[in-house]
N, C-alpha and C positions, 0 to 999 in steps of 0.2 A: 593204069591205076585210076586215072581220072574217069575214064569211060566206065570202069567197074563201079565206082562210087555213084555215078549218075544212074546206072542201071539199078543199083540197090535202092536208091532214092525213089525211082519211078515205081519199083515193085512195092516198096513200103507204102507209098502214097496210095497205090491201087488197093492194097490189102486193107488199109484203114479208112478208105473213102466211105463216107456215109451214104447209105442207100437213099436216093431221092424219094422213093416210095414211103419211107418212114415219115417224112415231113408232110406228104400228101395225106397220109392216113391220120396223122395227128390233127391236121386241119379239119378233118371230118368227124373227129371223135368228140362226143359231148357227155356231160355228166347228167345223170338222171337221179334227182332227189325224191324220196318218198317217205315223208315223215322223219323218223329217226334213222332210216336206212338209206341206201343208195345203190346205184348200179351204173352201168355205162351204156351208151348208145352210139349209133353212127348216123350221120345225116344222109338222107336219101333224096331229098328235094328241098326246095326253099322254105318249107314250113314243117317238115316231118323228119323224125329220126326213127330208126329201127332199134329195138331192144328185145330182151327175152321177156316173155309174159310173166314169169315168176318174179321179175324185178318190180313190176307195177301191180301185181295181184293183190287185191284187197286194200290198196292205198286210198286214203280219203282225199289226198291231194298229191299232185305230181308237179315237180318243178324241173324244167330243162335249163341247164346252165351251159352257156357257150361263151365265146370270146366277147360277146356283146352284153353279157350279164345274165340275170335270172328271169325266167319266163314261166308263168303258169301254163300248164299243158293238160291236154286230154288224151286218153289212150283208147285205141281199138285193139283188142287182144284176142288171141285164140290159145287157150291153155293146152289144148290137145297137141298142138305143134310147138308150144312154148315160144310164141312170137307175138310181138306187140308193136304197133306204130304209135308213136307219141308225137302229137302235133301242137304247134303254138300259133296263135293268131298273128303275132307280130313278125313272124319270120325268124329263121335260124341264121345266125352269123357263123356258118361253118360250111366247108366245102363238101359237096355231095360225093359220096364214094361210088365207085363202079362195082357192080355186082357180077361175079363170074357166072356164066350160064352153065358151065360144066366144071367138074372138080378136077384138080390137077393130078398128075401121076403120083404114085406112092413115093415118099421120101423127098418130095418137093420142099424146099425151104419156105417156112412161113414165119410170120410174127404176129403177136397178139398185143392189143392195146387196151388199157383200162385204168380204173381209178381204185385200186385196192386200198390205197392209203388216203382216200378222199381227195385232198387237194392235189396230190401228185399223180400225174399221168405216167404210167409205167409201161415200158415196152419189153417184151420177152420174145425170144426166138426159139424155133424148134423145127420139126419136120411133120409133113402130113403123113398119116399112117393108114389111110383108107378107113372105111367103116365109120366115118364121122369122128375120127380121133386125130389129135395132134399132140406133139410132145412139148409145146410151149407151156411154161408154167403159168398158172393163174391163182388168184385168191378170190374170196367171195365178192368183193367190189368190182371184179372184172366182169361179172355176169352181164350178158347183153352186149359186151364190147366186141369189136371186130377182130377177126382172124383173117390175115391177108396173105396172098401169094407174094413172096418176097421178090419174085422175078418180074411179075406184071403189075403189082400194086392192087390187084382186084380183090374184093371181099370174097372169101370162100366160105365164110360162116361166122356165127356169133358164139362167143364163149358161153358154155352151158353149165358144165360141172366137172369136178375132178372125177376121173373114172374110178368106179368101185367094182369089186368082184365079190359076189356073195355065194356061199355054199352052206351046207347044213350045220357046220360047226363054227364058222367064223366069217368075218367080213374083212376084206383086204382093200386098202386104198392105195392107188398108184399116184403119188404126188407129181410125177413128171408126165402123166398122161391125162389129157382132158378130152371130154366129148364136146362136139360143136353142133349147132343147128346149121346144117349145110345150105349153101347158096341155092341149090336146086329147089329145096323146100321153101326157102325164102322167096324165090321168084314165083312159085306157085301161090303162096300166100298173098303176095302183093298183087299179082294178076287177078286173083279171085276177088280182092277187095278194091280193084281198080285204083291202086295207089301208084303214082308216078315214081320212076327210079331210072338210074342210068346203068347200062351194062357194057 
């Protein structure tokens, strides 16, 4: 009986153990403020974070908020691929994420991080579905936030939008399916602009 209780305790502990990659990703996630709006970003080096271009598009001022406070920032963006690099002169107090050079197999567990409620950083989980789609739920403030491989902790993409289907008679929104800007395109963008990152 005692051996059975010990076994159950070990299984329960393993089942409810917190994935260490969650904390790593949280440490690399930053808040991007743009006037009255906001989005999310991920640190990629000591001075720059990556986000979606639509987060900073048309912004008169950009603010990056990390664990060290609030910093004025400038952005280099490409709206064609919906990517932007947001940089601060003072340096970012956040851990740089590792970017995956290849995408994972279909149904790989993933998680998404962002600031849909402004102050609160929210984590949601799902599966990679190929074709730049995942099932982790997002809200507007998640835009530009990281989507990570739950098994490796690597960034596989950035939250882009809730997936929509359009036909001639109506539009359908799939609230549990989101599109991502995948890591292969992210690396191409960063290499083209000679921005440092880890993989």
